[in-house]
C-alpha positions in Angstrom: 0.0 0.0 0.0 1.2 3.5 -0.8 1.9 6.0 1.9 1.7 9.7 1.0 3.1 12.4 3.1 1.6 15.9 3.4 4.4 17.1 1.2 3.4 14.8 -1.6 -0.2 15.9 -1.3 0.8 19.6 -1.4 3.0 18.9 -4.5 0.0 17.2 -6.2 -2.2 20.2 -5.3 0.4 22.6 -6.9 0.5 20.5 -10.1 -3.3 20.3 -10.3 -3.7 24.0 -9.6 -1.2 24.9 -12.4 -3.0 22.6 -14.8 -6.4 24.0 -14.0 -5.1 27.6 -14.2 -3.6 27.0 -17.6 -6.8 25.3 -18.8 -9.0 28.3 -17.7 -6.6 30.8 -19.2 -6.5 28.9 -22.5 -10.3 28.9 -22.7 -10.4 32.6 -22.1 -7.8 33.2 -24.8 -9.9 31.2 -27.3 -13.0 33.2 -26.4 -11.2 36.5 -26.8 -9.7 35.5 -30.1 -13.1 34.6 -31.5 -14.6 37.9 -30.2 -11.6 39.8 -31.8 -12.1 38.0 -35.1 -15.8 39.1 -35.1 -14.8 42.7 -34.4 -12.3 42.7 -37.3 -15.0 41.5 -39.7 -17.2 44.4 -38.5 -14.3 46.9 -38.9 -13.6 45.6 -42.4 -17.3 46.0 -43.3 -17.3 49.6 -42.1 -14.1 50.4 -44.1 -15.8 49.0 -47.2 -18.9 51.1 -46.6 -16.8 54.2 -45.9 -14.8 53.7 -49.1 -18.0 53.5 -51.1 -19.4 56.6 -49.5 -16.1 58.5 -50.0 -16.1 57.5 -53.7 -19.7 58.7 -54.1 -18.8 62.1 -52.5 -15.7 62.4 -54.6 -17.8 61.9 -57.7 -20.0 64.8 -56.5 -17.0 67.0 -56.0 -16.7 66.7 -52.2 -14.1 65.3 -49.9 -14.7 63.5 -46.6 -12.1 63.8 -43.8 -12.6 61.8 -40.6 -10.6 63.1 -37.7 -9.2 60.8 -35.0 -11.8 62.1 -32.6 -14.5 60.7 -34.8 -15.7 64.0 -36.3 -16.5 64.0 -40.0 -15.8 67.0 -42.2 -17.1 67.3 -45.7 -15.4 69.9 -47.9 -15.8 70.8 -51.6 -12.9 69.6 -53.7 -10.6 72.3 -54.9 -11.5 73.5 -58.3 -8.9 72.8 -61.0 -7.1 76.0 -62.0 -6.7 76.3 -65.7 -3.2 76.8 -67.0 -2.1 80.4 -67.4 -1.9 81.1 -71.1 0.6 83.9 -70.5 3.1 81.8 -68.5 6.5 81.3 -69.9 6.9 77.8 -71.4 
């Protein structure tokens, strides 16, 4: 029959605690990775929509600028200046 000391039981508890801790952390990492993948898909979708809106405004002669604060500014595109006929070649 095996005889275990308190030291053996404490070592077993340490090993089991490390294994359970790693397992819980691994599960949380997988859940966070799945959530992050979902958010990147949403961001890509917003970038696509914004690109289409920006192109539509550019066709109308307007420019969209989005600041880092989230504010959106719409400006008319600068008019093309015709070349000066009296300029030296």
